C-alpha positions in Angstrom: 0.0 0.0 0.0 1.3 3.4 -0.9 2.1 6.0 1.7 -0.6 8.4 0.5 -3.3 5.7 0.8 -2.2 4.7 4.3 -2.2 8.4 5.3 -5.7 8.9 3.9 -7.0 5.8 5.7 -5.5 6.9 9.0 -7.2 10.3 8.6 -10.5 8.6 8.0 -10.2 6.4 11.0 -9.3 9.4 13.2 -12.1 11.6 12.1 -14.8 8.9 11.8 -14.7 8.4 15.6 -14.4 5.1 17.4 -14.8 1.9 15.2 -14.8 -0.2 18.3 -16.4 0.1 21.7 -13.1 1.3 23.2 -12.1 3.7 20.5 -9.2 1.7 19.0 -9.1 0.1 15.6 -10.5 -3.4 15.8 -8.0 -6.1 15.1 -9.0 -9.4 16.7 -11.8 -11.0 18.6 -11.9 -11.3 22.4 -14.3 -13.9 23.8 -14.9 -11.6 26.8 -15.6 -8.6 24.6 -19.0 -6.9 24.7 -21.6 -7.7 22.0 -21.0 -4.6 20.0 -17.3 -5.1 19.8 -17.5 -8.7 18.7 -20.1 -7.8 16.1 -18.0 -4.9 14.9 -15.0 -7.2 14.5 -17.0 -9.6 12.4 -18.8 -7.0 10.2 -15.7 -4.9 9.6 -14.1 -8.0 8.0 -17.1 -8.6 5.8 -18.1 -5.1 4.7 -17.7 -5.7 1.0 -19.7 -8.9 1.2 -22.5 -7.3 3.1 -22.6 -4.4 0.6 -22.9 -6.9 -2.4 -25.6 -8.8 -0.5 -27.5 -5.6 0.0 -26.9 -4.5 -3.6 -28.1 -7.9 -5.1 -31.0 -8.1 -2.7 -32.2 -4.6 -3.7 -31.8 -5.5 -7.4 -33.8 -8.7 -7.0 -36.5 -7.1 -4.8 -36.7 -4.2 -7.1 -37.4 -6.5 -10.1 -39.9 -8.5 -8.2 -41.7 -5.3 -7.0 -41.5 -3.7 -10.5 -44.7 -2.0 -11.5 -45.2 -1.4 -15.3 -48.0 1.1 -14.6 -47.7 4.9 -14.2 -49.2 6.1 -11.0 -52.3 8.2 -10.9 -50.9 11.1 -8.9 -49.7 12.7 -12.1 -46.4 13.9 -10.8 -44.4 11.0 -12.2 -46.0 11.4 -15.6 -45.3 15.1 -15.4 -41.6 14.5 -15.3 -41.8 12.4 -18.5 -44.0 15.1 -20.1 -41.4 17.8 -19.2 -38.6 15.6 -20.5 -40.5 15.1 -23.7 -41.2 18.8 -24.2 -37.5 19.5 -23.6 -36.3 17.0 -26.1 -38.9 17.7 -28.8 -39.8 21.4 -28.3 -36.7 22.7 -26.3 -39.0 23.8 -23.5 -36.8 24.1 -20.4 -38.3 22.3 -17.4 -39.3 25.0 -15.0 -41.3 23.3 -12.3 -40.5 20.8 -9.5 -36.8 20.9 -10.3 -35.4 20.9 -13.9 -32.5 18.5 -13.5 -34.3 15.2 -13.4 -36.3 15.9 -16.6 -33.1 16.9 -18.3 -31.5 13.6 -17.2 -34.6 11.7 -18.3 -34.7 13.5 -21.7 -32.2 11.4 -23.6 -33.9 8.2 -22.5 -37.3 9.6 -23.6 -35.6 10.4 -27.0 -34.2 6.9 -27.2 -37.2 4.8 -25.9 -40.1 7.2 -26.4 -42.9 7.2 -23.9 -42.4 3.6 -22.8 -43.0 2.8 -19.2 -40.6 -0.1 -18.7 -37.3 1.3 -19.8 -38.0 4.7 -18.2 -39.0 3.1 -14.9 -36.0 0.7 -15.0 -33.8 3.7 -15.0 -35.1 4.5 -11.5 -34.1 1.1 -10.3 -30.6 1.8 -11.5 -30.7 5.1 -9.5 -31.8 3.1 -6.4 -28.9 0.8 -6.8 -26.7 3.8 -7.4 -27.9 5.2 -4.1 -26.9 2.0 -2.3 -23.4 2.1 -3.9 -22.7 5.8 -3.0 -24.3 5.4 0.5 -21.9 2.6 1.1 -18.9 4.5 -0.2 -19.9 7.6 1.9 -19.9 5.7 5.2 -17.6 2.8 4.7 -14.9 2.8 7.4 -16.3 6.0 8.7 -19.1 4.8 11.0 -19.7 1.7 13.1 -20.2 -1.3 10.8 -23.3 -2.3 12.7 -25.0 0.9 11.7 -23.9 0.8 8.0 -24.7 -2.8 7.4 -28.1 -2.5 9.2 -29.2 0.5 7.1 -28.0 -1.1 3.8 -29.9 -4.4 4.5 -33.1 -2.6 5.7 -33.0 -0.4 2.6 -32.6 -3.3 0.3 -35.8 -5.0 1.4 -38.0 -1.9 2.0 -40.8 -2.0 -0.6 -41.8 1.7 0.0 -38.3 2.8 -1.0 -38.0 0.2 -3.8 -41.4 1.3 -5.1 -39.6 4.4 -6.5 -37.3 2.0 -8.4 -40.2 1.3 -10.8 -41.6 4.8 -11.0 -40.6 8.0 -12.9 -40.8 10.2 -9.8 -37.6 12.1 -9.0 -37.1 10.3 -5.6 -34.8 7.6 -6.9 -32.5 10.0 -8.8 -32.5 12.4 -5.9 -31.5 9.7 -3.4 -28.6 8.7 -5.6 -27.5 12.3 -6.2 -27.9 13.0 -2.4 -25.6 10.1 -1.5 -23.1 11.1 -4.1 -23.0 14.7 -2.9 -22.4 13.7 0.7 -19.7 11.2 -0.4 -17.9 14.1 -2.1 -18.5 16.4 0.9 -17.3 13.8 3.4 -14.2 13.1 1.4 -13.3 16.7 1.0 -14.1 18.2 4.4 -14.5 15.5 7.1 -12.2 12.7 5.9 -9.3 15.0 6.2 -8.1 17.5 8.9 -10.0 20.8 9.1 -8.8 23.2 6.5 -5.8 21.0 5.7 -5.9 21.9 2.0 -4.7 25.3 0.9 -4.9 27.5 -2.2 -6.4 26.2 -5.4 -7.1 22.7 -4.1 -9.3 24.0 -1.3 -11.2 26.3 -3.6 -11.6 23.4 -6.1 -13.1 21.2 -3.4 -15.6 23.9 -2.3 -16.6 24.6 -5.9 -17.2 20.9 -6.6 -19.3 20.5 -3.4 -21.3 23.6 -4.1 -22.0 22.3 -7.6 -23.2 19.0 -6.2 -25.5 20.8 -3.7 -26.8 23.0 -6.5 -27.7 19.9 -8.4 -29.6 18.6 -5.4 -31.6 21.9 -5.3 -32.2 21.7 -9.0 -33.6 18.1 -8.6 -35.9 19.0 -5.8 -36.2 22.4 -4.2 -35.9 20.9 -0.7 -32.4 19.8 -1.8 -31.1 23.3 -0.9 -31.4 22.3 2.7 -28.0 20.6 2.1 -26.5 24.1 1.5 -28.0 25.3 4.8 -26.6 22.1 6.6 -23.1 22.5 5.2 -22.9 26.2 6.1 -24.2 25.5 9.6 -21.9 22.6 10.1 -18.9 24.8 9.3 -20.2 27.4 11.7 -20.8 24.9 14.5 -17.3 23.5 14.1 -15.8 27.0 13.9 -14.3 26.4 10.5 -14.6 30.0 9.5 -12.4 29.7 6.4 -14.5 26.8 5.1 -17.7 28.6 5.9 -16.8 31.6 3.8 -15.2 29.6 1.0 -18.2 27.3 0.8 -20.8 30.2 0.9 -18.8 32.1 -1.7 -18.4 29.1 -3.9 -22.1 28.3 -3.8 -23.1 31.8 -4.7 -20.5 31.8 -7.6 -21.9 28.5 -8.9 -25.5 29.8 -8.6 -24.6 33.0 -10.4 -22.9 31.1 -13.2 -25.9 28.9 -13.6 -28.3 31.8 -13.6 -26.1 33.6 -16.2 -26.2 30.6 -18.5 -29.9 30.3 -18.0 -30.3 34.0 -19.0 -28.0 33.6 -22.1 -29.8 30.5 -23.4 -33.4 31.0 -22.1 -33.7 34.7 -21.5 -34.7 34.4 -17.9 -33.1 34.6 -14.5 -36.1 33.5 -12.4 -35.1 30.8 -10.0 -37.0 27.6 -10.6 -38.3 27.4 -7.1 -39.7 30.9 -7.0 -43.2 29.7 -8.0 -42.9 26.8 -5.5 -42.2 29.2 -2.7 -45.1 31.4 -3.6 -47.5 28.5 -3.8 -46.3 27.2 -0.4 -46.8 30.6 1.1 -50.5 30.6 0.1 -53.1 29.6 2.8 -54.7 27.4 0.2 -52.5 26.0 -2.6 -55.4 25.6 -5.0 -57.1 28.9 -4.1 -54.5 31.8 -4.0 -57.5 34.1 -3.5 -57.3 33.4 0.2 -54.0 35.2 0.5 -50.8 34.3 2.3 -50.3 32.0 5.3 -49.6 33.6 8.7 -46.8 32.6 11.0 -49.3 30.9 13.2 -50.6 29.0 10.2 -47.1 27.7 9.4 -46.9 26.7 13.1 -50.1 24.7 12.6 -48.6 23.1 9.5 -45.5 22.1 11.5 -47.5 20.5 14.3 -49.9 18.6 12.0 -47.2 17.5 9.5 -44.9 16.3 12.3 -47.7 14.3 13.8 -48.7 12.9 10.4 -45.3 12.0 9.0 -43.7 10.7 12.2 -46.7 8.8 13.7 -48.3 7.6 10.5 -46.0 7.7 7.4 -42.8 6.6 9.1 -44.3 3.6 11.0 -46.0 2.5 7.8 -42.8 2.7 5.8 -40.9 0.7 8.5 -43.7 -1.9 8.6 -45.1 -1.2 12.0 -48.4 0.0 10.8 -50.7 -1.3 8.1 -50.9 1.2 5.2 -54.5 0.4 4.6 -55.6 1.0 8.2 -53.2 3.7 9.3 -55.6 6.5 9.7 -55.3 7.6 13.4 -52.4 9.9 14.4 -50.6 9.5 17.7 -48.9 12.7 18.9 -47.0 10.8 21.6 -45.4 8.6 18.9 -44.5 11.7 16.8 -43.0 13.6 19.8 -41.1 10.5 20.9 -39.5 10.0 17.4 -38.8 13.7 17.1 -37.0 13.7 20.4 -35.0 10.6 19.5 -33.8 12.3 16.3 -32.8 15.5 18.2 -31.1 13.4 20.9 -29.3 11.4 18.3 -27.9 14.6 16.7 -26.7 15.8 20.1 -25.3 12.4 21.1 -23.3 11.8 17.9 -22.0 15.4 17.8 -18.9 14.4 19.8 -18.8 10.7 18.6 -18.7 10.8 14.9 -18.5 13.7 12.5 -20.1 11.8 9.6 -23.1 10.8 11.7 -23.4 14.3 13.1 -23.6 15.9 9.7 -26.1 13.3 8.6 -28.3 13.8 11.6 -28.1 17.6 11.3 -29.1 17.4 7.6 -32.0 15.1 8.5 -33.3 17.4 11.2 -33.0 20.5 9.1 -34.7 18.9 6.1 -37.6 17.4 8.0 -38.2 20.6 9.8 -38.4 22.6 6.5 -40.7 19.9 5.0 -43.0 19.9 8.0 -43.0 23.7 8.3 -43.9 24.6 4.7 -45.9 21.7 3.3 -49.6 22.1 2.9 -51.4 19.8 5.3 -53.8 18.6 2.6 -51.0 16.9 0.6 -50.0 14.1 3.1 -47.6 12.4 0.8 -45.2 9.9 2.3 -42.9 10.3 -0.7 -41.8 13.7 0.8 -39.8 11.8 3.4 -38.8 8.7 1.4 -35.4 10.0 0.3 -34.5 10.5 4.0 -35.6 7.2 5.4 -32.1 5.7 5.3 -30.8 8.7 7.2 -33.6 8.7 9.7 -32.8 5.0 10.3 -29.1 5.8 10.6 -29.8 8.5 13.2 -32.2 6.4 15.3 -29.9 3.4 15.3 -26.9 5.6 16.1 -28.7 6.9 19.1 -29.2 3.4 20.6 -25.7 2.3 19.6 -23.8 5.2 21.3 -26.3 5.2 24.3 -25.5 1.5 25.0 -21.8 1.6 24.2 -20.8 2.8 27.7 -19.3 0.3 30.2 -22.3 0.5 32.6 -24.8 -0.2 29.9 -23.1 -3.1 28.1 -25.5 -5.6 29.4 -28.3 -3.8 27.6 -26.6 -4.0 24.2 -29.0 -6.8 23.2 -31.6 -4.0 22.7 -30.1 -2.9 19.4 -30.1 -6.4 17.9 -33.7 -6.8 19.0 -34.6 -3.5 17.3 -32.8 -4.6 14.2 -34.4 -8.0 14.0 -37.9 -6.4 14.5 -37.2 -3.9 11.7 -35.9 -6.7 9.5 -38.9 -9.0 10.1 -41.3 -6.1 9.6 -39.5 -5.1 6.4 -39.5 -8.6 5.0 -43.2 -9.0 5.8 -44.3 -5.9 3.8 -41.8 -6.7 1.1 -43.3 -10.2 0.5 -46.8 -8.7 0.5 -45.7 -6.1 -2.0 -44.1 -8.7 -4.2 -47.2 -10.8 -4.2 -49.3 -7.9 -5.3 -46.8 -6.8 -7.9 -46.8 -10.2 -9.5 -50.6 -9.9 -10.1 -50.2 -6.9 -12.4 -51.1 -8.0 -15.9 -51.5 -4.8 -17.8 -51.5 -1.0 -17.6 -55.2 -0.9 -16.4 -54.8 -3.5 -13.7 -56.1 -2.5 -10.4 -57.7 0.7 -11.6 -61.1 1.6 -10.2 -63.8 2.3 -12.9 -63.4 6.1 -12.6 -59.7 6.0 -13.4 -60.0 3.2 -15.9 -62.6 5.1 -17.9 -60.4 8.3 -17.7 -57.3 6.4 -18.9 -59.0 4.5 -21.7 -60.6 7.7 -23.0 -57.1 9.3 -23.0 -55.9 6.4 -25.1 -58.9 6.7 -27.5 -58.1 10.3 -28.4 -55.0 9.9 -30.7 -56.8 7.8 -33.2 -60.1 9.7 -33.2 -59.5 13.4 -32.8 -57.6 15.7 -35.2 -53.9 15.6 -34.8 -53.7 19.3 -33.9 -56.6 19.1 -31.4 -55.8 20.4 -27.9 -57.9 18.7 -25.2 -58.4 20.3 -21.8 -58.5 17.9 -18.9 -57.9 17.6 -15.2 -54.7 15.4 -15.3 -52.8 16.4 -18.4 -49.7 14.4 -17.6 -51.6 11.2 -17.2 -53.6 11.8 -20.4 -50.3 12.6 -22.1 -48.9 9.2 -21.1 -51.9 7.1 -22.0 -52.3 8.9 -25.3 -48.6 8.4 -26.1 -47.7 12.0 -26.4 -50.8 14.0 -27.4 -51.2 17.6 -26.4 -53.4 18.3 -23.4 -54.2 21.5 -21.5 -54.5 21.1 -17.7 -57.4 22.5 -15.7 -55.9 22.1 -12.3 -57.8 24.7 -10.4 -60.7 27.1 -10.7 -59.3 30.7 -11.2 -61.2 32.5 -8.4 -60.6 36.3 -8.1 -60.7 38.3 -4.9 -64.0 39.9 -4.2 -62.6 43.5 -4.6 -61.9 42.7 -8.2 -65.6 43.3 -8.8 -65.5 46.8 -7.4 -62.3 47.6 -9.4 -63.9 46.2 -12.6 -67.1 48.2 -11.9 -65.1 51.5 -11.6 -62.7 50.8 -14.4 -65.1 49.8 -17.1 -67.9 52.2 -16.0 -70.4 49.4 -16.4 -73.7 49.5 -14.6 -73.8 46.0 -13.0 -76.8 44.5 -11.2 -76.4 42.0 -8.3 -79.0 39.3 -7.8 -78.9 37.1 -4.7 -79.3 33.5 -5.7 -81.7 32.8 -2.9 -84.2 35.1 -4.5 -84.1 33.0 -7.7 -85.1 29.7 -6.0 -88.4 28.2 -7.1 -89.2 31.1 -9.3 -90.6 30.3 -12.8 -89.3 32.7 -15.4 -90.2 33.2 -19.1 -88.0 31.9 -21.9 -87.2 35.5 -22.8 -86.0 36.3 -19.2 -84.1 33.1 -19.1 -82.1 33.9 -22.2 -81.6 37.5 -21.1 -80.2 36.1 -17.8 -77.8 33.8 -19.7 -76.6 36.6 -22.0 -76.1 39.1 -19.2 -74.1 37.1 -16.6 -70.7 38.7 -16.1 -69.6 37.1 -12.8 -70.6 34.8 -10.1 -70.0 35.6 -6.4 -69.3 32.6 -4.2 -68.5 31.8 -0.6 -65.4 29.5 -0.9 -65.3 28.7 2.8 -67.9 26.0 2.3 -67.6 24.6 -1.2 -67.3 25.7 -4.8 -71.1 25.7 -5.4 -72.1 27.9 -2.6 -73.1 30.7 -5.0 -74.3 33.9 -3.2 -75.1 36.2 -6.1 -74.8 36.7 -9.8 -73.5 39.8 -11.4 -75.5 41.0 -14.4 -74.8 43.4 -17.2 -78.2 43.8 -18.9 -78.2 45.1 -22.5 -79.3 48.8 -22.8 -82.1 47.7 -25.2 -83.8 45.4 -22.7 -82.6 46.7 -19.3 -85.8 48.6 -18.4 -88.1 45.7 -19.4 -85.9 43.2 -17.6 -85.8 45.1 -14.4 -89.6 45.5 -14.5 -90.2 41.8 -15.0 -87.8 41.0 -12.1 -89.7 43.3 -9.8 -93.0 41.7 -10.7 -91.4 38.3 -9.8 -90.2 39.6 -6.4 -86.6 38.9 -7.4 -84.3 41.2 -5.5 -82.0 43.3 -7.6 -79.3 45.8 -6.4 -77.0 48.0 -8.3 -75.0 49.2 -5.2 -71.8 47.5 -4.0 -72.7 48.7 -0.5 -75.4 46.1 -0.3 -72.7 43.4 -0.2 -70.9 44.7 2.9 -73.1 42.7 5.2 -72.2 39.5 3.4 -68.5 40.2 3.6 -68.8 40.7 7.3 -70.6 37.5 7.9 -68.6 34.9 10.0 -66.7 32.3 8.0 -67.5 34.1 4.8 -64.9 34.1 2.0 -66.5 35.8 -0.9 -64.7 35.5 -4.2 -65.6 36.0 -7.9 -65.4 33.8 -10.9 -65.9 35.2 -14.4 -67.3 32.8 -17.1 -65.8 34.9 -20.0 -62.4 34.7 -18.4 -62.6 31.0 -18.1 -63.6 30.6 -21.7 -60.9 33.0 -22.9 -58.3 30.9 -21.0 -59.3 27.9 -23.1 -59.4 29.9 -26.3 -55.9 31.4 -25.8 -54.6 27.9 -25.2 -56.2 26.8 -28.5 -58.3 24.2 -26.7 -60.9 22.7 -29.0 -62.1 19.7 -26.8 -62.6 19.2 -23.1 -62.5 15.9 -21.3 -64.6 15.6 -18.2 -64.4 12.8 -15.6 -66.0 11.4 -12.5 -62.9 10.8 -10.3 -63.8 9.6 -6.8 -63.3 12.0 -3.9 -62.5 8.9 -1.7 -60.6 6.4 -4.0 -61.8 3.3 -2.1 -65.5 4.3 -2.0 -68.0 4.5 -4.9 -70.5 7.1 -3.9 -71.9 10.4 -5.1 -68.8 12.4 -4.2 -66.5 13.2 -7.2 -63.7 15.6 -7.9 -65.3 16.9 -11.1 -63.0 19.9 -11.5 -63.3 20.0 -15.3 -67.0 19.7 -15.1 -67.3 22.6 -12.6 -65.1 24.7 -14.8 -67.4 24.1 -17.8 -70.5 24.6 -15.7 -69.4 28.1 -14.9 -69.0 28.8 -18.6 -72.3 27.2 -19.4 -74.0 29.5 -16.9 -73.5 32.1 -19.7 -73.3 29.9 -22.8 -75.7 26.9 -22.2 -75.0 24.9 -25.3 -71.3 25.6 -25.9 -70.2 22.0 -25.8 -71.3 18.9 -27.6 -70.5 15.3 -26.4 -68.3 13.4 -28.8 -67.4 10.2 -26.9 -68.0 8.6 -23.6 -66.2 5.6 -21.9 -68.1 3.8 -19.2 -71.8 3.6 -18.5 -73.6 6.5 -17.0 -73.9 4.7 -13.7 -70.3 3.5 -13.7 -68.3 6.7 -13.3 -67.8 7.6 -17.0 -65.4 9.9 -18.7 -66.5 12.0 -21.7 -65.0 14.2 -24.4 -66.8 17.3 -25.6 -66.2 19.6 -28.6 -66.3 23.3 -27.7 -68.3 25.6 -30.0 -66.6 29.0 -29.6 -68.9 30.6 -32.2 -71.7 30.6 -29.7 -69.6 33.0 -27.7 -68.7 35.1 -30.7 -65.2 33.7 -30.8 -63.3 32.2 -33.7 -62.3 28.5 -33.7 -58.6 28.3 -32.6 
């Protein structure tokens, strides 16, 4: 062995902390040695073998768990859509992190929109994670901890699930492990600030580039930058702190410069993410921005949900199908264990300390900013190995003391329990995965009808037709690349937009409370005047989308007097004063907002939409009842409030009583618009 290699290994052993219970390098077994020490001796001599066992197990498990279907969340399909648009239309991915679609792009160009090869790439990324995770911690942390996390990861179906999906989780996990391997090697596997001059600057630039890549994959990846900077500060490595901070800013500036030169924009990709996260309601920005107390509420709820529900499910301690109840005591206990682990390893092992610090910072940010309605376990999936490492490290170092040696059996008991739970859910997942016999397998009628209708579109609608729908990325996948326009939310406007519009356009509006229209028979003439005159609809969003409070009318001059007279005869209340609405605004739990049918139609027209696809997606996926998330239908209903016959049904999949999906052609000429 060369002198340089020996010196580097000595440095790693010194800075990794104790490899044995006593702090010396383990060399031979002692029959009287404590359990941890004997286990360390054995595992340290078989690290490579255990790595390959984990690697091969993960590969086999990943293949057995492989799912040929795209999920129905739409996010995984959206990555493929953005990769396709970049390759074929040079549209730079600007949402949810651009790096992964850029990596996916060449494979989309090579294989097209084909599920199996694109998903198989994710399994390669999972295996890449196991390799870089092993390289990051080999000979740097106790072998018990490293081997345990590798084996538990290799059989966990919730992690391996992302090895057969096109979400960014698998790629992010691999990139994360690679970035920390680089950081460990440059700044912890060597004496503090040992490098000088250009070498030190080079190391900081490379690390900053890796951490920028994490942030460009998923915005939460920028928590690694915060962690690295805080680590240098806590260790009083001032030179490294300033060099790292400056290097990251330089790399970020260079990236933004290139982005401006080639794309003409300097907007950071996560700007829209931050704004959306800051809204009280992600889907209704009209409610304004969240308060500090609101973010505190998110932190409390999300901590409870992810630590008492998601994490136990992922580890196999709770059944995914029945894990509804939340247990604050469990969440608080796990949270305290993670904090305690970070404090405990701070003086024991630098690699574990940085890992625990990163885990805490990242989880805090996720829990603090995430909307509580999302409740997606995949938010914490990339950090499960690090959470496991932190929790196991707590028990390892807690029991390593001379007075607690007799309790060291607790850690093997925990590991065996985790292994058995992991194997149980893994075998269950494999059994279910082997039943999959096609892309529609397991779909409930609502989703099967939606996906089959998406697949019908390419061979039956004009090639240049743009179809509006609720899940454009899913329709894109099932139609093999057709163009869809997404109706993902209803564009409500603040109530004061009505007053501003009133003053700006100098239009004499009339407000009619919906309650006064109930059970009132009107003439055909008045009905048509109503339809032609609707300018806006005032709604109370605090309850539901259809709690309409009033309609805003702009009666034609030629029929205004006659119309008002007829309304009066029918005892229908009419007001032309905004002051009459003040009492409604001041009502408790009232959130008045406006929606404008012409604006909705204009949005479709500007997007060159010629068809619209409605659906009957269940509100509760497991239950078939009368509750549906018919967002597209609601969108069109608002338009039809003004233009009753603007769409014509072209095709329907599924029977009327079995949650059908339908395609309609839009007749813009009824609204005086040209066909796009």
